[in-house]
C-alpha positions in Angstrom: 0.0 0.0 0.0 1.6 3.3 -1.0 2.2 6.1 1.5 -0.1 9.1 1.2 1.4 12.2 -0.4 1.4 14.5 2.6 3.9 17.0 4.1 4.5 14.5 7.0 5.4 11.8 4.5 7.7 14.1 2.6 9.3 15.1 5.8 9.9 11.5 6.7 11.4 10.8 3.3 13.8 13.8 3.6 14.8 13.0 7.1 15.7 9.4 6.2 17.7 10.6 3.2 19.7 13.0 5.2 20.3 10.5 8.0 21.6 7.9 5.5 23.8 10.5 3.7 25.1 11.8 7.1 26.2 8.3 8.2 27.6 7.6 4.7 30.7 9.7 5.5 31.4 7.4 8.4 30.9 4.2 6.5 33.0 5.4 3.6 35.8 6.5 5.9 35.7 3.0 7.5 35.8 1.1 4.2 38.6 3.3 2.8 40.9 1.6 5.4 40.9 -1.5 3.3 39.7 -0.5 -0.2 40.7 2.1 -2.7 38.0 4.7 -3.5 37.1 3.3 -6.9 36.7 -0.3 -5.7 34.5 1.0 -2.9 32.3 2.9 -5.3 31.9 0.2 -7.9 30.7 -2.3 -5.2 28.5 0.4 -3.7 26.9 1.3 -7.0 26.6 -2.3 -8.0 24.7 -3.2 -4.9 22.5 0.0 -5.2 21.7 -0.7 -8.9 20.7 -4.3 -8.2 18.5 -3.4 -5.3 16.7 -0.7 -7.3 16.3 -3.0 -10.3 14.6 -5.6 -8.1 12.4 -3.0 -6.5 11.3 -1.5 -9.8 10.1 -4.9 -10.9 8.4 -5.4 -7.5 6.6 -2.1 -8.0 5.8 -3.0 -11.6 7.3 0.3 -12.9 8.2 0.7 -16.5 12.0 0.7 -16.7 12.1 1.8 -20.4 13.3 5.3 -21.0 12.6 7.4 -24.2 15.9 7.9 -26.1 15.6 11.7 -25.8 16.0 11.5 -22.0 19.1 9.3 -22.0 21.5 12.3 -22.4 19.7 13.9 -19.4 20.2 10.8 -17.2 23.8 10.4 -18.3 24.5 14.0 -17.4 22.9 13.6 -14.0 24.6 10.3 -13.4 28.1 11.6 -14.2 27.7 14.8 -12.2 25.6 13.8 -9.3 26.8 10.2 -8.8 30.2 9.4 -10.4 32.0 12.8 -10.0 30.4 13.7 -6.7 31.1 10.4 -5.0 34.7 10.1 -6.4 35.5 13.5 -5.0 34.0 12.8 -1.6 35.7 9.4 -1.3 39.1 10.9 -2.2 38.6 13.7 0.3 37.8 11.3 3.1 41.2 9.6 2.7 42.7 12.6 4.6 40.0 14.4 6.5 37.7 13.3 9.3 34.1 12.2 8.6 32.7 14.8 11.0 34.5 17.6 9.2 33.1 16.4 5.9 29.6 16.5 7.3 29.9 20.1 8.4 31.5 21.2 5.1 28.7 19.6 3.0 26.3 22.2 4.6 28.1 24.9 2.5 26.5 23.6 -0.7 23.5 26.1 -0.7 26.0 29.0 -0.8 27.2 27.8 -4.2 23.6 27.3 -5.3 22.9 31.0 -4.5 26.1 32.1 -6.2 25.2 30.2 -9.3 21.7 31.8 -9.3 23.3 35.2 -9.0 25.6 34.6 -12.0 23.2 32.7 -14.3 19.7 33.7 -13.1 20.6 37.3 -12.5 19.4 37.2 -8.8 20.4 40.1 -6.6 23.2 40.0 -4.0 21.7 41.9 -1.1 23.7 43.0 2.0 22.1 40.3 4.1 23.1 37.6 1.5 26.6 39.0 1.3 26.9 38.9 5.1 25.6 35.3 5.1 28.2 34.2 2.5 31.0 35.9 4.5 29.9 34.2 7.8 29.6 30.8 6.0 33.1 31.2 4.5 34.5 32.1 7.9 32.9 28.8 9.2 34.7 26.8 6.5 38.0 28.5 7.4 37.3 27.7 11.1 36.9 24.0 10.4 39.7 23.7 7.9 42.3 25.4 10.2 41.4 25.6 13.9 38.8 22.9 14.1 40.7 20.1 12.2 42.3 18.7 15.3 45.2 17.6 13.1 48.5 19.3 12.2 47.8 21.0 8.9 49.6 19.5 5.9 49.4 19.5 2.1 47.4 16.3 2.1 45.0 17.6 4.6 44.5 20.8 2.7 43.8 18.9 -0.5 41.2 16.8 1.3 39.4 19.9 2.5 39.6 21.4 -1.0 38.1 18.3 -2.5 35.3 18.3 0.0 34.4 21.9 -0.7 34.6 21.1 -4.4 32.1 18.4 -3.9 29.7 20.9 -2.4 30.0 23.1 -5.5 29.4 20.0 -7.7 26.3 19.1 -5.7 25.0 22.7 -6.2 25.5 22.4 -10.0 23.8 19.0 -10.0 20.8 20.3 -8.0 20.3 23.2 -10.4 20.6 20.8 -13.4 18.2 18.3 -11.9 15.6 21.1 -11.4 16.2 22.5 -14.8 15.8 19.1 -16.7 12.7 18.0 -14.8 12.7 14.6 -16.4 9.1 13.2 -16.4 9.9 9.7 -15.2 9.3 7.9 -11.9 11.9 8.9 -9.3 13.0 5.3 -8.7 13.7 4.8 -12.4 15.7 8.0 -12.6 17.7 6.9 -9.5 18.3 3.4 -11.0 19.8 4.8 -14.2 22.0 7.3 -12.2 23.3 4.5 -10.1 23.9 2.3 -13.1 25.9 5.2 -14.6 28.1 5.3 -11.6 28.6 1.6 -11.6 29.6 1.4 -15.3 31.9 4.4 -15.0 33.8 3.0 -12.0 34.0 -0.6 -13.2 37.1 0.0 -15.4 38.9 1.4 -12.4 38.1 -1.7 -10.4 39.8 -3.8 -13.1 42.8 -1.5 -13.3 43.3 -1.4 -9.5 42.8 -5.2 -9.2 39.9 -4.5 -6.8 38.7 -8.1 -7.0 41.8 -9.1 -5.0 40.9 -6.6 -2.3 37.4 -8.0 -2.0 38.3 -11.6 -1.6 39.5 -11.4 1.9 37.2 -8.5 3.0 35.8 -9.0 6.5 32.1 -9.0 7.3 32.4 -5.7 9.2 33.4 -3.9 6.0 30.8 -5.8 3.9 28.2 -4.5 6.4 29.3 -0.9 5.6 29.2 -1.6 1.9 25.7 -3.0 2.0 24.6 0.1 3.9 26.2 2.3 1.4 24.7 0.4 -1.6 21.2 -0.1 -0.4 20.5 2.8 2.0 22.8 5.5 0.6 23.1 4.9 -3.1 19.5 3.6 -3.6 17.0 4.6 -0.9 18.5 8.0 0.0 18.5 9.3 -3.6 15.1 7.8 -4.2 13.5 9.2 -1.0 15.0 12.6 -1.7 13.3 12.6 -5.1 10.1 11.4 -3.5 10.2 14.3 -1.0 10.7 16.8 -3.9 7.6 15.4 -5.6 5.5 16.5 -2.6 7.2 19.6 -1.2 9.0 22.6 -2.8 12.7 22.3 -3.2 13.3 25.2 -0.8 11.3 23.4 1.9 13.0 20.1 1.4 16.5 21.8 1.5 15.9 22.7 5.2 16.5 19.1 6.1 20.1 19.4 4.9 20.9 21.0 8.2 20.3 17.7 10.0 23.1 16.0 8.0 26.1 17.2 10.0 24.4 16.1 13.2 23.9 12.6 11.9 27.6 12.5 10.7 28.9 13.8 14.0 27.0 11.3 16.1 28.0 8.4 13.9 31.7 9.5 13.7 32.0 9.8 17.5 30.2 6.5 18.1 31.6 4.3 15.3 35.0 5.9 14.4 35.8 7.3 17.9 36.7 10.6 16.3 37.5 13.5 18.6 34.6 15.7 19.7 35.9 19.1 18.7 34.0 22.2 19.9 36.1 24.3 17.4 34.8 22.2 14.5 31.2 22.4 15.8 31.5 26.2 16.1 32.7 26.4 12.5 29.8 24.2 11.4 27.2 26.3 13.1 28.8 29.4 11.5 28.2 27.7 8.1 24.6 26.9 8.9 23.9 30.4 10.3 25.4 31.9 7.2 23.4 29.7 4.9 20.2 30.5 6.8 20.9 34.2 6.2 21.6 33.7 2.5 18.3 31.8 2.1 16.3 34.5 3.9 15.2 32.2 6.7 16.3 34.7 9.4 14.5 37.8 8.1 12.9 38.5 11.5 16.4 39.5 12.8 16.4 42.5 10.4 12.8 43.5 10.7 12.2 46.9 12.3 9.5 47.3 15.0 
């Protein structure tokens, strides 16, 4: 029996997506101890694609796609799945999962900047102040709040993580612009398949099969979580939430992602609980809220 299309249902979909994505940084960080990024991703996308394929048939959805939409799906798959996940996995080789969770909150800033450049939106003083505060939060995390002696490798990791937030902003704008008239689960399946096919050659080149043979059950548990819950359900549920609520309303749930990452990182990876990093994270979120106009009451005159 399908769930009713209500705001509560959309909120539950969005909350589950953000929770899965938040914990994904921790699972990715754990698996990168024994697998290279491309081997991790090809297994993750393979599991996700298989799960979605079975679920599509269970729901009796039409998996066929008109040829005119294939370039759209390929573009979304390359940008939102392959490029995005490769950048994030590479970043997590050197930075903490909790720091990655905070930095991903910076993505809406890039969305606003893209809107200003390409959609000719206005840069108000409040927006400019919000951007400045969010940038200061990023600098706070990448310097004072890192908890590690700063190095070239560490700085590259932070740069890649910030680059992934820009990539996600471009993907989000493109997804909204294309508005492909297909079931969300079918779109998610083809995007996941795109990620799988693009990473498969790297698995062969890196002899990833040899890494998988002796992989312990603990790491397979993380891979199953990444494949089923992160690559499949999270993307699908996010699309389902967008079918019911406006994008601006759904985007509010992104602020829960760093919290999910922080809790999972402390409990599962025993990462240090850094108040400096948390301060930087809240600066990012406060700046983003200003940019998105969600704190207008602070500037209203009596």
